[in-house]
ZAMARGU-4260 file (C-alpha; in steps of 0.2 Angstrom, whole numbers, plus 5000, padded with zeros to 4 digits):
<rodrens>
0) 4791/4855/5059 | 4800/4859/5044 | 4796/4879/5046 | 4802/4878/5064 | 4818/4871/5057
5) 4819/4887/5045 | 4816/4898/5057 | 4831/4888/5071 | 4842/4891/5056 | 4838/4909/5052
10) 4839/4914/5071 | 4856/4904/5072 | 4862/4913/5057 | 4858/4930/5064 | 4868/4927/5082
15) 4883/4921/5072 | 4882/4938/5062 | 4881/4947/5076 | 4893/4938/5088 | 4905/4940/5075
20) 4900/4960/5073 | 4904/4961/5091 | 4921/4950/5089 | 4925/4963/5076 | 4923/4978/5086
25) 4931/4972/5100 | 4946/4968/5089 | 4947/4988/5083 | 4944/4994/5100 | 4958/4983/5105
30) 4970/4990/5093 | 4966/5007/5095 | 4968/5004/5113 | 4988/4996/5108 | 4988/5012/5099
35) 4985/5024/5112 | 4995/5016/5125 | 5009/5015/5115 | 5011/5031/5111 | 5010/5039/5128
40) 5023/5024/5134 | 5034/5032/5119 | 5030/5049/5123 | 5039/5048/5141 | 5057/5043/5132
45) 5061/5029/5145 | 5078/5024/5137 | 5073/5004/5142 | 5055/5003/5135 | 5062/5012/5121
50) 5073/4997/5117 | 5060/4987/5120 | 5049/4995/5108 | 5062/4996/5093 | 5065/4975/5096
55) 5046/4972/5096 | 5045/4983/5081 | 5057/4974/5071 | 5053/4959/5074 | 5035/4960/5068
60) 5042/4971/5052 | 5053/4956/5048 | 5036/4944/5049 | 5030/4954/5036 | 5042/4957/5025
65) 5045/4938/5028 | 5028/4933/5022 | 5024/4947/5007 | 5032/4942/4994 | 5025/4925/4993
70) 5009/4933/4996 | 5011/4944/4981 | 5016/4930/4969 | 5005/4918/4975 | 4988/4929/4975
75) 4993/4934/4956 | 5000/4918/4951 | 4982/4907/4958 | 4970/4922/4952 | 4978/4922/4934
80) 4979/4905/4933 | 4959/4905/4937 | 4953/4920/4928 | 4966/4923/4913 | 4957/4915/4900
85) 4941/4922/4907 | 4931/4939/4902 | 4932/4942/4921 | 4949/4946/4921 | 4949/4959/4909
90) 4932/4969/4917 | 4942/4966/4936 | 4959/4973/4928 | 4948/4988/4918 | 4940/4994/4933
95) 4955/4991/4944 | 4967/5003/4933 | 4951/5016/4928 | 4951/5018/4949 | 4968/5018/4950
100) 4972/5032/4938 | 4956/5043/4944 | 4961/5042/4963 | 4980/5045/4958 | 4977/5059/4947
105) 4967/5068/4960 | 4979/5066/4974 | 4993/5075/4964 | 4979/5089/4957 | 4976/5091/4975
110) 4994/5090/4981 | 4996/5104/4967 | 4983/5116/4972 | 4990/5115/4991 | 5009/5118/4985
115) 5003/5134/4974 | 4991/5139/4990 | 5005/5137/5003 | 5020/5142/4990 | 5034/5135/5001
120) 5051/5148/5001 | 5068/5144/4993 | 5080/5136/5005 | 5098/5144/5009 | 5109/5140/4996
125) 5121/5132/5010 | 5107/5124/5017 | 5105/5113/5001 | 5126/5110/4999 | 5126/5102/5014
130) 5111/5090/5012 | 5122/5083/4997 | 5131/5073/5009 | 5116/5064/5015 | 5112/5059/4998
135) 5113/5039/4997 | 5129/5033/4989 | 5128/5028/4970 | 5110/5036/4969 | 5113/5053/4963
140) 5116/5045/4946 | 5101/5033/4944 | 5089/5037/4930 | 5073/5033/4929 | 5078/5019/4913
145) 5087/5012/4926 | 5073/5009/4938 | 5065/5004/4925 | 5077/4990/4920 | 5076/4984/4937
150) 5059/4978/4935 | 5064/4966/4924 | 5071/4951/4930 | 5087/4939/4923 | 5086/4926/4938
155) 5072/4920/4944 | 5078/4916/4959 | 5085/4932/4961 | 5068/4944/4964 | 5063/4934/4979
160) 5078/4935/4987 | 5082/4952/4986 | 5062/4958/4988 | 5060/4967/4972 | 5040/4969/4969
165) 5038/4974/4952 | 5051/4959/4948 | 5042/4946/4957 | 5026/4955/4948 | 5031/4953/4931
170) 5036/4937/4936 | 5020/4930/4943 | 5009/4937/4931 | 5019/4928/4918 | 5016/4910/4927
175) 4998/4913/4932 | 4992/4919/4912 | 5004/4903/4907 | 4993/4891/4918 | 4979/4900/4912
180) 4981/4898/4892 | 4991/4880/4894 | 4979/4861/4893 | 4973/4856/4908 | 4983/4841/4912
185) 4986/4831/4927 | 5004/4839/4929 | 4995/4858/4927 | 4983/4851/4940 | 4995/4844/4953
190) 5006/4861/4952 | 4991/4869/4956 | 4986/4860/4968 | 5001/4863/4977 | 5001/4881/4975
195) 4982/4884/4983 | 4987/4872/4996 | 5003/4884/5000 | 4991/4899/4999 | 4980/4891/5012
200) 4996/4890/5023 | 5000/4908/5021 | 4984/4914/5027 | 4985/4903/5042 | 5000/4913/5046
205) 4993/4929/5043 | 4980/4923/5054 | 4992/4922/5069 | 5001/4936/5065 | 4986/4947/5066
210) 4982/4937/5082 | 4995/4945/5089 | 4995/4959/5080 | 4990/4972/5096 | 5009/4969/5103
215) 5016/4976/5088 | 5006/4991/5088 | 5010/4995/5103 | 5028/4994/5098 | 5027/5005/5083
220) 5015/5019/5092 | 5029/5020/5107 | 5043/5018/5094 | 5035/5033/5082 | 5031/5043/5099
225) 5047/5042/5105 | 5056/5050/5090 | 5044/5066/5089 | 5046/5068/5108 | 5064/5068/5103
230) 5062/5083/5089 | 5063/5072/5072 | 5052/5084/5065 | 5059/5100/5067 | 5068/5113/5054
235) 5065/5125/5041 | 5055/5113/5029 | 5038/5116/5037 | 5028/5124/5024 | 5034/5110/5010
240) 5030/5097/5024 | 5014/5103/5027 | 5011/5103/5007 | 5016/5085/5008 | 5006/5078/5026
245) 4991/5093/5020 | 4989/5081/5004 | 4989/5066/5011 | 4975/5070/5024 | 4963/5079/5011
250) 4966/5064/5000 | 4965/5050/5014 | 4947/5059/5022 | 4939/5069/5009 | 4944/5064/4991
255) 4944/5044/4994 | 4927/5044/5005 | 4919/5053/4990 | 4926/5040/4977 | 4916/5028/4990
260) 4900/5039/4992 | 4900/5042/4974 | 4900/5023/4970 | 4886/5018/4984 | 4896/5014/4997
265) 4898/5020/5014 | 4915/5025/5018 | 4916/5026/5036 | 4911/5007/5036 | 4924/5003/5023
270) 4936/5010/5032 | 4933/5002/5050 | 4933/4984/5041 | 4951/4989/5032 | 4959/4999/5047
275) 4969/4985/5052 | 4980/4986/5037 | 4979/5005/5036 | 4986/5003/5054 | 5001/4991/5047
280) 5005/5001/5034 | 5005/5017/5044 | 5021/5006/5054 | 5028/4996/5040 | 5030/5010/5029
285) 5027/4997/5014 | 5012/4992/5005 | 5019/4974/4998 | 5022/4969/5018 | 5007/4975/5022
290) 4997/4965/5008 | 4993/4950/5019 | 4985/4961/5034 | 4975/4969/5019 | 4970/4953/5008
295) 4962/4945/5024 | 4954/4962/5029 | 4948/4965/5014 | 4939/4944/5011 | 4937/4942/5031
300) 4927/4959/5037 | 4925/4968/5019 | 4918/4950/5012 | 4926/4953/4995 | 4924/4941/4980
305) 4943/4931/4981 | 4943/4935/4965 | 4942/4952/4966 | 4954/4955/4981 | 4968/4942/4977
310) 4968/4949/4959 | 4966/4970/4963 | 4975/4972/4980 | 4992/4964/4973 | 4993/4975/4955
315) 4986/4989/4968 | 5000/4987/4979 | 5011/4990/4963 | 5004/5004/4953 | 4989/5013/4966
320) 5001/5024/4973 | 4992/5042/4978 | 5003/5047/4990 | 5018/5042/4981 | 5012/5053/4967
325) 5008/5069/4978 | 5027/5067/4984 | 5036/5063/4969 | 5025/5082/4961 | 5027/5092/4975
330) 5046/5085/4980 | 5051/5088/4962 | 5043/5105/4961 | 5051/5110/4978 | 5070/5106/4970
335) 5068/5114/4953 | 5062/5131/4961 | 5075/5130/4973 | 5087/5127/4958 | 5080/5142/4948
340) 5072/5134/4936 | 5053/5143/4931 | 5038/5134/4937 | 5026/5138/4922 | 5007/5131/4924
345) 5011/5121/4910 | 5027/5114/4916 | 5017/5109/4932 | 5002/5101/4922 | 5015/5091/4915
350) 5024/5086/4928 | 5007/5083/4937 | 5005/5067/4924 | 5025/5063/4926 | 5022/5060/4943
355) 5007/5050/4941 | 5016/5039/4928 | 5030/5040/4938 | 5021/5030/4955 | 5012/5018/4944
360) 5031/5012/4940 | 5034/5012/4960 | 5037/4999/4971 | 5025/4997/4986 | 5043/4996/4997
365) 5050/5007/5011 | 5057/5024/5004 | 5052/5018/4985 | 5046/5037/4982 | 5059/5044/4986
370) 5070/5034/4978 | 5061/5034/4961 | 5060/5054/4965 | 5080/5056/4967 | 5079/5046/4948
375) 5070/5058/4939 | 5077/5075/4948 | 5095/5066/4943 | 5090/5061/4926 | 5086/5083/4923
380) 5100/5087/4931 | 5092/5095/4944 | 5103/5099/4960 | 5099/5083/4973 | 5108/5092/4989
385) 5088/5095/4994 | 5082/5077/4994 | 5095/5074/5008 | 5090/5091/5018 | 5073/5079/5014
390) 5077/5063/5020 | 5076/5066/5040 | 5059/5070/5039 | 5054/5058/5026 | 5052/5043/5039
395) 5036/5053/5044 | 5030/5056/5027 | 5033/5038/5023 | 5022/5031/5036 | 5008/5043/5031
400) 5010/5040/5013 | 5009/5023/5015 | 4995/5022/5025 | 4987/5032/5012 | 4991/5020/4998
405) 4984/5004/5008 | 4969/5016/5012 | 4968/5018/4992 | 4970/5000/4988 | 4957/4996/5001
410) 4945/5008/4991 | 4947/5003/4975 | 4946/4984/4980 | 4928/4990/4986 | 4922/4998/4973
415) 4928/4986/4961 | 4921/4972/4971 | 4904/4983/4974 | 4905/4987/4953 | 4904/4968/4949
420) 4896/4959/4963 | 4884/4946/4957 | 4893/4945/4938 | 4908/4935/4942 | 4908/4916/4936
425) 4913/4903/4947 | 4910/4889/4933 | 4925/4878/4937 | 4936/4868/4952 | 4949/4883/4951
430) 4938/4897/4956 | 4930/4887/4968 | 4946/4881/4976 | 4951/4901/4977 | 4936/4907/4983
435) 4939/4891/4996 | 4957/4895/4999
</rodrens>
């Protein structure tokens, strides 16, 4: 009888797993269908539909922005509070940092190779001069030091109100480590219970947004198709744009899958499970705004250990910027080339590492890479008019970059989880709460 019960339980588990797999497949098909239908409708360029798409896209973007910062903060605080005093923290962070640096250096190297192969030419001086008017005000004199200082908060609430991801990470990491090393008093446990409860609430809200996300994907796809049909991607910057987009696509479809294969993971399977996050990143143009979906996909679809997902992904959202590194490198070389600065191989390799370090310090917000590149070029006295010429096409570049960044975050999370599978401790109530949240 007991053997029969075991067989029944086993069969029930198989049926449950199968139904879940079918559910994920239906969800994937639904999302792809929404993407295709939205693109077709947007390409028709019907004014009423375009206005509706703009409205729906704005609603979803605001929802993601609304939930992003609390998700980043709570994920870092709760994870560090449970792991901060253990050897697991250092191991997880060490693996994540190593993969982040390797993938980001690879992205810059691919972009540099394409830049040398395609060799974009110089633009006419009058075009560069006209671009100065398009450079955002007050940013021409911003230095990289100003960018670093902006991450150091002097107010607890201001970073949360302004959506400054770097500052929020700084505050959250400090609070999480403080919880990890402080005595386990009743007051500490009471505050942590509230934080874990808030995190559960956030994940419930995220699931609700994911349920209606096909509507948002349809609107985002329609909005993008309408922009392309209207002639947004035109002009004399074809080779430069080709280097940026080509480098991102090579990193996306070849380099990152090779990293996964090298670690014994199936890149197609990982991508299919993380595709909701990549799709949202493509349209929101913000790694931080996409983080709630990335976390949900990693835990629900990829089945990553919560301690890994909730520690690695918020950090990767801030430091793992493959697309940003490629953009900074190519754009900096292009600007310096147009300024008449000699680009020796030594100079280009030096800027490869500068782009990697700069990307690590960038925040996962829309146009973050653009403003950071502007700061770097301003700090070395290069003409910034070319950044104004690039601005009209940056919207499309930013979409592709962000999707690549989130795909890289997903790959890093999958590799770290695979490396540490079965070795992470769960010997206290906090770890259990972390997994159950």
